[in-house]
C-alpha positions in Angstrom: 53.1 -13.0 5.0 49.2 -13.2 5.5 46.9 -11.8 3.0 43.9 -10.0 4.6 40.8 -8.7 2.6 38.3 -6.0 3.6 34.9 -6.0 2.3 33.0 -2.7 2.0 29.3 -2.8 1.7 27.7 0.3 0.2 24.4 1.0 2.2 22.4 4.1 0.8 18.7 5.0 2.1 16.2 5.6 -0.6 14.4 9.0 -1.0 10.7 9.0 0.5 8.6 7.6 -2.3 6.1 9.6 -4.1 2.8 7.9 -5.3 0.5 9.4 -8.2 -2.9 8.0 -9.2 -4.0 7.9 -12.8 -7.8 7.8 -12.6 -8.2 6.9 -16.3 -6.0 3.7 -16.3 -6.8 2.9 -12.6 -3.1 2.5 -11.8 -1.1 3.9 -9.1 2.7 4.6 -9.7 5.2 4.8 -7.0 8.7 6.3 -7.6 11.8 6.6 -5.4 15.4 6.8 -6.3 19.0 7.2 -4.9 19.2 3.8 -2.7 21.4 0.8 -2.6 20.9 -2.2 -2.7 18.0 -3.1 -4.8 14.9 -2.6 -2.9 11.8 -4.9 -2.4 8.6 -3.3 -3.5 5.2 -4.2 -2.0 1.7 -2.7 -2.7 -1.2 -3.2 -0.3 -4.9 -2.1 -0.4 -6.5 -0.1 2.3 -7.5 -3.3 4.1 -3.9 -4.6 4.1 -4.2 -7.0 1.4 -1.2 -7.4 -0.9 -1.7 -6.2 -4.6 -0.4 -8.7 -6.9 -0.8 -6.9 -10.3 2.3 -5.0 -10.2 5.0 -3.9 -12.7 8.3 -2.7 -11.4 11.2 -1.2 -13.3 14.5 -0.8 -11.4 17.3 1.2 -13.2 21.0 1.4 -12.1 22.2 5.0 -12.1 25.6 6.0 -12.8 26.7 6.5 -9.4 25.6 2.7 -8.6 22.3 3.6 -7.0 19.1 2.5 -8.0 15.9 4.2 -9.2 12.6 2.4 -9.0 9.1 3.1 -10.6 6.4 0.6 -9.9 3.0 0.7 -11.1 -0.2 -1.2 -9.5 -3.6 -2.0 -10.8 -6.0 -0.5 -8.4 -9.2 -1.2 -9.8 -12.1 -1.2 -7.1 -9.7 0.1 -4.4 -10.2 3.0 -2.1 -6.6 3.4 -0.7 -3.2 2.0 -1.8 0.3 2.0 -0.1 3.5 1.3 -1.7 6.3 0.1 0.5 10.1 0.2 -0.3 12.0 -2.2 1.6 16.0 -1.8 1.8 16.8 -5.3 3.1 20.3 -4.4 4.0 19.4 -1.2 6.2 16.2 -3.0 7.4 14.4 0.3 6.4 10.9 0.6 5.0 9.7 3.7 3.5 6.0 4.0 2.4 3.5 6.4 0.5 -0.1 6.1 0.6 -3.0 7.5 -1.6 -6.6 7.9 -0.8 -8.7 7.7 -4.0 -11.5 9.6 -2.4 -9.1 12.6 -2.0 -8.0 12.7 -5.7 -10.4 15.6 -6.7 -8.2 18.3 -7.7 -9.3 22.0 -7.5 -9.8 21.8 -11.3 -12.1 18.8 -11.2 -13.8 20.3 -8.3 -14.5 23.3 -10.2 -16.0 21.4 -13.1 -18.2 19.5 -10.8 -19.7 22.9 -9.2 -20.0 24.4 -12.7 -22.0 21.2 -13.9 -24.3 21.4 -10.9 -24.9 25.2 -11.4 -25.9 24.2 -15.1 -28.3 21.7 -14.1 -29.9 23.9 -11.4 -30.3 26.6 -14.2 -31.9 24.1 -16.7 -34.4 22.6 -13.8 -35.2 26.3 -12.9 
C-alpha cells in the first residue's frame, strides 16, 4: 500500500495597513494584522526612493496569523508609503501619508489663535 501525503498551505490576506505620523520624532508607523505567512514590508518616499531606516516587529498571534508594526524615519520627507507584501498570495497592500496634510483641527485652531494674537499686538 502506497502512502500519500497532502500538504496544506494556509494563505490569509492581511488587513489594510494603517499609517500614523509622529511629527515630534519624525517617524511614521505602519500597522496591519491577521495575515499569513510573514509579509515583506517596504517603505518609500514620495519620489519612490526606498526608505532604509526602518524597524519592523512581527508578532505571531494565537491563531497562527501575524501582526506587524513597522516604523520608519521620515526626516525631510513630504510623503511616505508603507507596502505590505504577502509573497504567497502575491498581494500588496499599501498606505500613504502626506505630511503636509497632518495638521489636525486642534493644531489648526492653535495656529489661528496665534495669528489673531499677533494681529492684536501689532494693532
